[in-house]
C-alpha positions in Angstrom: -8.0 19.0 17.0 -7.4 15.2 17.9 -8.5 12.3 15.8 -11.9 11.4 16.6 -12.9 14.8 18.0 -16.2 16.0 16.1 -16.5 19.1 14.4 -19.5 21.0 15.1 -21.7 23.2 12.4 -21.7 26.7 13.6 -20.6 28.9 16.5 -23.1 27.5 19.0 -22.0 24.9 21.7 -25.2 22.5 22.7 -24.4 20.4 25.8 -25.0 16.8 25.7 -27.8 16.8 28.1 -29.7 18.9 25.7 -29.0 17.4 22.9 -30.2 13.9 24.4 -33.6 15.2 25.9 -34.8 16.6 22.2 -33.2 13.2 20.3 -36.3 11.1 20.4 -38.4 14.3 18.3 -35.4 15.6 16.4 -33.0 13.0 16.4 -32.0 13.3 12.7 -31.6 17.1 12.7 -29.8 17.0 15.8 -27.2 14.1 14.1 -26.7 16.5 11.3 -25.5 18.7 13.6 -22.4 17.0 14.8 -22.3 13.6 13.0 -19.2 12.9 10.8 -18.4 9.8 8.9 -14.9 7.9 9.9 -12.6 6.3 7.7 -10.7 3.1 8.5 -8.2 1.7 5.9 -8.5 -1.8 4.8 -5.2 -3.2 3.3 -3.9 -6.4 1.1 -1.5 -8.4 3.6 0.6 -9.4 0.2 1.4 -5.4 -0.9 0.9 -3.4 1.7 -1.9 -1.2 -0.2 -4.8 0.4 0.9 -7.7 -1.8 -0.8 -10.6 0.4 0.5 -12.0 2.0 3.3 -14.8 1.2 6.2 -17.3 4.3 6.9 -17.8 4.5 10.6 -20.0 6.5 12.9 -18.6 9.4 15.0 -19.7 12.0 17.0 -22.6 9.8 18.8 -21.1 10.6 22.2 -22.0 14.3 21.6 -25.6 13.2 21.5 -25.5 11.2 24.7 -25.0 7.8 23.2 -22.5 5.3 24.4 -21.9 3.8 21.0 -23.4 3.7 17.4 -25.7 0.9 17.7 -27.3 2.7 20.8 -27.7 5.6 18.4 -29.1 3.8 15.6 -31.5 1.8 17.8 -33.0 4.9 19.2 -33.5 6.7 15.2 -35.1 3.0 14.5 -37.9 3.5 17.6 -37.8 6.8 16.1 -38.6 6.1 12.6 -36.0 7.8 11.5 -33.5 5.0 11.1 -34.1 5.7 7.2 -33.1 8.8 7.2 -30.1 8.4 9.6 -28.5 6.0 7.4 -29.1 7.9 4.0 -27.7 11.2 5.8 -24.5 9.0 6.9 -24.2 7.3 3.5 -24.0 10.5 2.0 -21.4 12.2 4.2 -19.5 9.1 3.9 -19.4 9.0 -0.2 -18.5 12.7 -0.1 -15.8 12.1 2.0 -14.4 9.4 0.1 -14.7 11.4 -2.9 -11.9 13.6 -1.4 -9.4 10.6 -0.9 -6.6 10.6 -3.4 -6.9 7.9 -5.7 -10.3 7.3 -4.8 -11.5 5.9 -8.0 -9.4 2.7 -7.2 -10.5 2.0 -3.9 -13.7 0.6 -2.6 -16.0 2.2 0.0 -17.5 -0.4 2.6 -20.7 0.6 4.2 -22.7 -1.1 7.2 -26.5 -2.0 5.4 -28.7 -2.3 9.0 -30.8 -5.6 8.6 -34.0 -3.5 9.6 -33.7 -1.4 6.4 -34.0 -4.3 4.2 -37.8 -3.5 3.2 -36.3 -0.4 2.2 -33.9 -1.4 0.3 -35.1 -0.2 -3.2 -35.2 3.2 -1.7 -31.4 3.0 -0.3 -30.0 1.7 -3.4 -31.7 4.0 -5.9 -30.5 7.1 -3.6 -27.2 5.7 -3.8 -27.1 5.3 -7.7 -27.7 8.6 -8.1 -25.7 10.1 -5.8 -22.8 8.0 -7.4 -24.1 9.2 -10.9 -23.3 12.7 -9.8 -20.3 12.0 -8.2 -18.5 9.9 -11.2 -18.3 7.0 -9.3 -18.8 3.3 -10.6 -21.2 1.2 -8.0 -18.2 -1.2 -8.1 -16.9 1.2 -5.8 -19.6 0.8 -3.0 -19.4 -2.4 -1.2 -22.5 -2.8 1.3 -21.9 -5.0 4.6 -24.7 -7.2 5.7 -24.3 -6.7 9.6 -25.3 -10.1 11.5 -27.2 -8.2 14.3 -30.1 -9.3 12.9 -31.3 -12.3 11.0 -31.2 -10.4 7.3 -32.7 -13.7 5.1 -35.7 -13.7 7.6 -37.0 -10.5 5.3 -39.1 -11.7 2.7 -37.5 -8.8 0.1 -34.1 -9.6 1.2 -33.4 -11.9 -1.9 -34.6 -9.6 -4.0 -32.7 -6.9 -2.5 -29.3 -9.0 -3.0 -30.0 -9.4 -6.4 -30.7 -5.9 -7.4 -27.4 -5.0 -5.7 -25.4 -7.4 -7.2 -27.2 -6.6 -11.1 -26.4 -2.7 -10.3 -22.8 -3.5 -9.7 -23.0 -3.1 -6.0 -19.9 -5.3 -4.0 -21.6 -7.3 -1.0 -19.5 -8.4 1.8 -21.0 -10.6 5.4 -19.6 -8.3 8.3 -18.6 -9.6 11.8 -18.6 -13.3 10.4 -18.7 -15.7 13.0 -21.0 -14.2 15.8 -24.1 -13.6 13.2 -27.6 -15.4 13.1 -27.1 -16.5 9.4 -23.7 -16.3 7.7 -23.4 -19.7 6.8 -26.7 -19.5 5.0 -25.5 -16.4 3.3 -22.3 -17.8 2.3 -24.2 -20.9 0.8 -26.8 -18.8 -1.0 -25.9 -15.7 -1.8 -23.0 -14.3 -4.1 -20.8 -12.2 -1.6 -17.5 -10.7 -2.6 -16.0 -10.7 1.0 -15.9 -12.0 4.0 -14.9 -10.2 7.0 -14.3 -12.6 9.8 -14.7 -11.0 13.1 -12.3 -9.6 15.4 -13.1 -12.4 18.3 -11.6 -15.1 16.1 -8.6 -12.6 15.4 -7.7 -12.0 18.7 -4.6 -13.7 19.8 -5.0 -16.0 16.6 -1.1 -16.3 16.7 -1.4 -18.1 20.1 -4.3 -20.2 19.5 -3.9 -23.2 17.4 -7.9 -24.0 17.5 -8.5 -20.6 16.0 -5.7 -21.0 13.5 -7.3 -24.3 12.3 -10.5 -22.6 11.9 -10.1 -19.2 10.3 -7.3 -21.1 8.3 -10.3 -23.4 6.9 -12.8 -20.5 6.4 -10.4 -18.9 4.0 -9.7 -21.8 1.8 -13.9 -22.3 1.7 -14.0 -18.6 0.7 -11.1 -18.8 -1.8 -13.5 -21.6 -3.3 -16.4 -19.7 -3.9 -15.1 -16.8 -5.1 -14.7 -14.7 -1.9 -12.0 -12.5 -0.6 -11.4 -12.7 3.2 -10.7 -10.0 5.3 -9.5 -9.9 9.6 -11.3 -7.5 11.3 -10.0 -6.1 14.6 -6.2 -6.9 13.9 -4.2 -5.1 16.5 -0.8 -7.0 16.8 2.0 -7.7 14.2 1.7 -11.3 15.8 -1.8 -11.4 14.9 -1.5 -9.9 11.2 1.6 -12.6 10.4 -0.8 -15.3 11.9 -3.7 -13.7 9.6 -1.2 -13.9 6.2 0.2 -17.5 7.2 -3.6 -18.7 6.9 -4.2 -16.8 3.7 -6.1 -14.0 4.4 -6.5 -11.4 2.0 -6.7 -8.1 3.6 -6.6 -6.8 7.2 -8.1 -4.1 9.1 -7.3 -3.0 12.2 -5.3 -1.0 14.9 -2.1 -2.6 14.1 -2.6 -1.1 10.5 -4.9 2.5 11.3 -7.3 3.9 13.3 -10.4 5.2 12.1 -9.8 8.9 11.5 -12.0 11.6 10.0 -9.4 13.7 8.4 -8.4 12.4 5.0 -5.0 13.8 5.1 -3.9 11.4 7.4 -5.0 8.5 5.5 -1.6 6.2 3.5 -1.8 4.6 0.2 0.7 1.9 1.0 1.8 0.5 4.6 5.3 -0.2 4.2 5.5 -2.4 7.4 3.0 -4.9 5.5 4.7 -4.5 2.0 7.8 -5.9 3.5 5.7 -8.7 5.1 4.2 -9.4 2.0 7.7 -9.2 0.0 9.1 -12.3 2.5 6.5 -14.3 1.3 6.8 -14.1 -2.6 10.4 -14.2 -2.3 9.9 -17.7 -0.4 7.1 -19.0 -3.2 9.3 -17.7 -6.3 9.6 -21.0 -7.6 5.8 -21.3 -8.0 5.0 -18.1 -8.7 7.5 -18.2 -11.9 5.6 -21.6 -12.8 2.4 -20.5 -12.6 2.9 -16.9 -14.4 4.1 -19.1 -17.1 0.9 -20.9 -17.5 -1.3 -18.1 -17.0 -4.0 -17.5 -20.0 -4.6 -13.9 -20.1 -8.1 -14.5 -21.6 -10.1 -11.4 -22.7 -12.4 -10.1 -20.3 -15.7 -8.6 -20.3 -17.5 -5.9 -17.9 -20.5 -6.9 -16.0 -22.0 -3.5 -17.0 -21.8 -4.2 -21.0 -24.7 -5.5 -22.7 -25.0 -8.9 -23.7 -24.4 -7.9 -27.2 -20.4 -7.7 -25.9 -19.9 -11.4 -24.6 -21.4 -12.1 -28.2 -18.8 -10.8 -30.3 -16.1 -12.5 -28.3 -17.7 -16.0 -28.4 -17.9 -15.5 -32.1 -14.1 -14.2 -32.2 -13.0 -17.2 -30.1 -15.2 -19.8 -31.0 -12.5 -22.5 -29.4 -13.5 -20.8 -25.9 -15.9 -22.0 -23.6 -16.0 -18.9 -21.2 -15.0 -15.6 -20.5 -13.8 -13.7 -16.9 -15.8 -11.1 -15.9 -14.6 -8.0 -14.5 -16.2 -4.8 -12.3 -15.6 -1.4 -13.5 -12.5 -1.5 -10.4 -10.9 -4.5 -12.7 -11.6 -6.8 -10.2 -12.8 -10.2 -11.4 -16.7 -10.9 -10.5 -16.8 -14.4 -11.8 -17.3 -16.1 -15.5 -19.8 -16.1 -17.9 -20.0 -19.3 -19.7 -21.2 -20.2 -23.2 -23.9 -22.8 -22.0 -25.7 -19.9 -20.0 -26.8 -18.4 -23.0 -27.5 -21.6 -25.0 -31.0 -21.4 -23.9 -31.5 -17.9 -25.2 -29.4 -18.2 -28.7 -31.4 -21.3 -29.7 -34.6 -20.2 -28.7 -36.7 -18.3 -31.2 -35.9 -14.6 -31.0 -33.7 -15.6 -28.4 -31.1 -13.5 -29.1 -33.0 -10.3 -30.1 -34.7 -11.0 -26.6 -31.1 -10.7 -25.1 -30.3 -7.2 -26.7 -33.4 -5.8 -26.3 -33.4 -2.6 -23.6 -36.5 -3.5 -22.8 -35.8 -7.0 -21.2 -32.3 -4.6 -19.4 -30.4 -8.1 -19.3 -26.3 -7.2 -18.9 -23.7 -9.7 -18.4 -24.1 -9.3 -14.5 -27.1 -11.7 -14.6 -25.2 -14.2 -16.6 -22.4 -14.4 -13.7 -21.0 -17.7 -12.0 -19.0 -18.3 -9.6 -15.3 -19.1 -9.9 -12.4 -19.7 -7.1 -10.3 -16.5 -6.9 -7.1 -16.0 -5.3 -3.8 -14.3 -5.4 -0.8 -14.9 -8.0 1.4 -15.6 -4.4 -0.4 -18.6 -3.2 1.7 -21.8 -3.8 0.5 -24.4 -6.6 -0.7 -27.2 -4.2 -2.9 -24.8 -2.7 -4.2 -23.5 -6.1 -4.5 -27.3 -7.2 -6.5 -27.9 -3.6 -8.8 -24.9 -4.5 -9.4 -26.2 -7.9 -10.2 -29.9 -6.7 -13.1 -28.5 -4.2 -15.1 -26.3 -6.5 -16.9 -28.9 -8.8 -17.2 -27.9 -12.3 -15.4 -24.5 -12.3 -13.6 -23.7 -15.7 -10.6 -22.2 -14.1 -8.9 -20.7 -11.0 -9.2 -16.8 -11.6 -5.6 -15.5 -10.5 -5.2 -11.5 -9.0 -2.6 -9.4 -8.6 -3.0 -6.5 -6.1 -6.4 -7.7 -6.1 -7.0 -7.2 -9.8 -7.6 -9.5 -12.6 -4.3 -11.1 -13.5 -5.5 -13.8 -15.8 -6.7 -17.9 -15.4 -5.4 -21.2 -15.1 -6.8 -24.3 -15.8 -6.8 -27.8 -14.4 -4.5 -29.0 -17.1 -2.3 -25.9 -16.3 -2.2 -26.7 -12.7 -1.5 -30.3 -13.7 1.7 -28.7 -15.7 2.7 -26.4 -13.2 2.9 -29.7 -10.4 4.6 -31.5 -13.1 7.4 -28.8 -13.9 7.6 -28.4 -10.1 8.2 -31.6 -9.2 10.8 -31.8 -11.4 13.1 -29.0 -10.5 12.6 -30.8 -7.0 14.0 -33.6 -9.0 16.8 -31.9 -10.7 17.6 -30.3 -7.0 18.1 -33.5 -5.8 22.2 -34.5 -4.7 22.9 -37.2 -7.1 25.3 -39.6 -5.0 22.5 -39.6 -1.6 19.3 -38.7 -3.5 18.3 -36.3 -1.1 16.5 -33.0 -2.2 19.1 -30.2 -2.3 18.7 -26.3 -1.0 15.8 -25.2 -2.3 13.9 -27.9 -1.2 15.4 -27.1 2.5 14.8 -23.9 2.1 11.2 -24.9 1.3 10.4 -27.0 4.1 12.3 -24.5 6.6 9.7 -22.1 5.3 6.8 -24.1 5.9 8.0 -25.7 8.8 8.5 -22.2 10.0 5.4 -21.0 9.8 3.7 -24.2 11.5 3.4 -22.6 14.7 1.5 -25.5 16.4 4.5 -28.0 17.2 8.1 -27.8 18.1 10.3 -27.8 15.8 14.4 -28.8 15.4 16.6 -27.9 11.9 19.5 -30.1 12.6 22.9 -29.0 10.7 25.4 -32.1 10.5 28.9 -31.4 9.0 31.5 -33.9 9.0 34.9 -32.8 11.2 38.2 -33.4 9.7 36.8 -34.4 6.3 39.3 -33.2 4.0 42.3 -34.5 5.4 40.6 -38.4 5.5 39.3 -37.3 1.9 42.7 -36.3 0.6 44.7 -39.1 2.2 42.2 -41.8 0.8 41.2 -40.1 -2.5 37.2 -38.9 -3.3 35.9 -42.8 -3.9 36.3 -43.1 -0.2 35.6 -39.6 0.2 31.8 -40.5 -1.6 31.5 -43.6 0.4 31.4 -41.7 3.6 29.0 -39.3 2.5 26.6 -42.2 1.0 27.1 -43.9 4.7 26.0 -41.1 6.5 23.4 -40.7 4.2 21.7 -44.3 4.4 22.1 -44.3 8.7 19.9 -41.0 8.3 17.3 -42.8 6.2 17.6 -45.3 8.6 16.7 -43.5 11.9 14.4 -40.6 10.2 11.4 -41.9 8.1 8.4 -40.8 9.6 5.5 -38.3 7.9 7.0 -35.2 9.0 10.2 -36.0 9.1 12.8 -34.4 6.4 16.1 -35.3 4.9 18.5 -32.8 2.6 21.5 -32.7 1.2 23.0 -29.7 1.3 26.2 -30.4 -0.6 29.6 -31.9 -0.4 29.7 -33.1 3.3 27.0 -31.1 5.0 23.6 -32.4 5.8 20.2 -31.4 7.0 17.6 -33.1 8.8 14.3 -31.2 10.0 12.0 -32.7 12.2 8.3 -31.7 13.7 6.3 -33.3 16.4 9.5 -34.5 18.3 10.4 -33.8 21.8 13.9 -33.1 22.3 14.2 -35.7 24.4 13.7 -37.9 21.5 15.4 -36.3 19.2 18.8 -36.2 21.4 18.3 -39.8 21.6 18.1 -40.8 18.0 20.6 -38.1 17.0 23.1 -39.4 19.4 22.6 -43.1 18.0 23.3 -41.2 14.3 26.5 -39.7 15.4 28.0 -43.3 17.5 26.6 -45.5 14.4 28.4 -43.2 11.8 31.6 -42.9 14.0 31.7 -47.1 14.4 31.4 -47.9 10.6 33.5 -44.7 9.1 36.5 -45.7 10.8 36.4 -49.0 9.0 37.5 -47.1 6.3 40.6 -46.5 7.6 43.7 -48.9 7.6 44.3 -51.1 10.6 47.1 -48.8 11.1 45.4 -45.2 11.1 42.9 -46.7 13.4 45.2 -48.2 15.7 47.1 -44.2 15.8 43.2 -42.8 16.1 45.0 -40.3 13.7 46.1 -39.8 10.2 48.7 -37.3 9.0 47.2 -34.7 6.7 47.5 -31.0 4.9 45.0 -28.4 6.7 43.3 -25.5 4.2 46.2 -23.5 4.6 48.4 -26.2 3.5 49.9 -26.8 6.9 51.0 -30.6 7.5 49.8 -31.7 10.9 48.0 -34.6 12.5 44.1 -34.6 12.3 42.2 -36.8 14.7 39.5 -39.5 12.7 36.6 -38.5 11.3 33.0 -37.7 12.9 29.9 -35.8 12.4 28.9 -32.8 14.6 25.1 -31.7 14.6 24.1 -28.5 15.5 19.9 -28.3 16.5 17.9 -24.8 16.5 15.1 -25.5 18.3 12.3 -23.7 17.3 9.6 -23.4 20.7 5.8 -24.3 19.8 4.1 -21.0 19.2 7.2 -19.2 17.7 6.1 -18.3 14.1 9.1 -17.9 12.2 8.5 -16.2 8.8 12.2 -15.3 7.9 14.4 -18.3 8.0 17.2 -15.8 7.0 17.0 -14.8 10.8 18.2 -17.7 12.2 21.7 -17.6 10.3 23.6 -16.3 13.4 21.7 -18.9 15.5 22.9 -21.7 13.0 26.8 -20.7 12.9 26.7 -20.3 16.7 25.0 -23.8 17.5 27.3 -25.3 14.7 30.7 -24.1 16.4 29.4 -25.6 19.5 28.8 -28.9 18.5 32.0 -28.9 17.1 33.6 -28.3 19.9 31.7 -30.7 22.3 33.0 -34.0 23.2 29.8 -35.6 21.7 29.4 -33.5 18.8 25.6 -32.5 19.4 24.6 -29.2 20.5 21.2 -27.3 20.7 20.1 -23.9 21.0 16.4 -22.5 21.2 16.4 -19.8 18.8 15.5 -16.3 20.6 13.7 -13.8 17.5 15.2 -11.3 19.8 18.4 -11.6 19.3 
């Protein structure tokens, strides 16, 4: 049976027109015969591991409906929507319970906005089913679809509070195309924001979309919300999502929905490879951040308030503790000052511990910025600065709690990073070294909103000059070239680096090739005019010096010059792994050395 086919109960085959004829009166009973739940993986971008599954309705076509939405609308008209949704949820939960290692995954279930008035009934039924299956509520996330204005229902706020305190997770579905998403984002403590396919389609080729998605991700992370991109269908879109800071992806590029559990994979190696490149590129930041992580004791949201009292008693200097759900994911923090109104009120502590009052830790959780360990230090600092009054940034690894960093810790990370960069600078020229050059190339390679040029500068015939006139004169030639570089390239976005010895690097963004060619030509011309003055009058007149090559053979060498090989990354080309341009660099440097002008350019082709 192919993926998407629906299993019929019994041996009787029922024609679609017959089913549709009776749908209005017996829709729920007929749905029980043919409707199935399909699962589509939601995968962590940084690791390629499956985080959860969205349950999707399949078999609607057997009832004569063109789409699941048409079936739901008909059920609403027939007064059977609640029964249909409860049946779908029960089947989805039963299938989820058969997934290997389901205890570490999350099931995403859509909540139809028209059922908000029946929300208490839905929650009670779901909690009963979860208890029977021994699954914690934190393994279920209700997606708030924005087909209808959820927030207009008077019961909505109370339902969101009940769901949250019961331990369920909440997501805003189809963000960007609905009614009141910004209001939801502002007023309610949701866990996930699912960006609609409209904004993901062609994300790699649209600077406007990338700008919008990048800022949505930053806003969400500041609010302690993780971001899921829906409808990812191409590798380029996946890469663009990752560069925008998206946490998880869902779509046909990763896996299509399936009704067969044995078709589900626990990991997707292709995404793991993409994540590995990112972690390698930010290894310095991650090392520094890991040194500053404070692994505070944690409490679970479903625990009684006495648990946190004990923690504060055992850690009198600590003003807050991270709060996790049963799956080990951070929900926020609980602060001492939120409990003081009870602690210092007569009988306040007894009231909190009274089971009839039903106050768990979940009632006191406040938001905090949440982000993965693979974020760089500057991004962490930006997120922290935008969250007024936050005590910390919560860090996660594989979406689980890894620790916290305070503002003071982040400042130490930034300072140590700057010190490391300073230590990497070349002492002769004061220019950044190889680590900073690689960081620039990685950052510029991912910034495909503009054309970029990587310029590799190498002296020709430097060894015989250095041997003949001594290393002090050789150093003089090197500092002379560095000074000329600084004279010509000083705009914001320009990057100058010293690879070592007589090798230099110039990084340019937002230049045209005509502009770059003109200025690089001036640089080479001025360097040649100045460096020949370092030769004796006799050597200048002859235009060559006698020396030994690298094999020790004595011969004549031309006067010192510089050649520059340029690799162009055109606008719209996203380069994630700078190691891929090694062959292009070697080829264009060889062309530059063989050319009369000492300048050559090659447009990088990622397919070769």
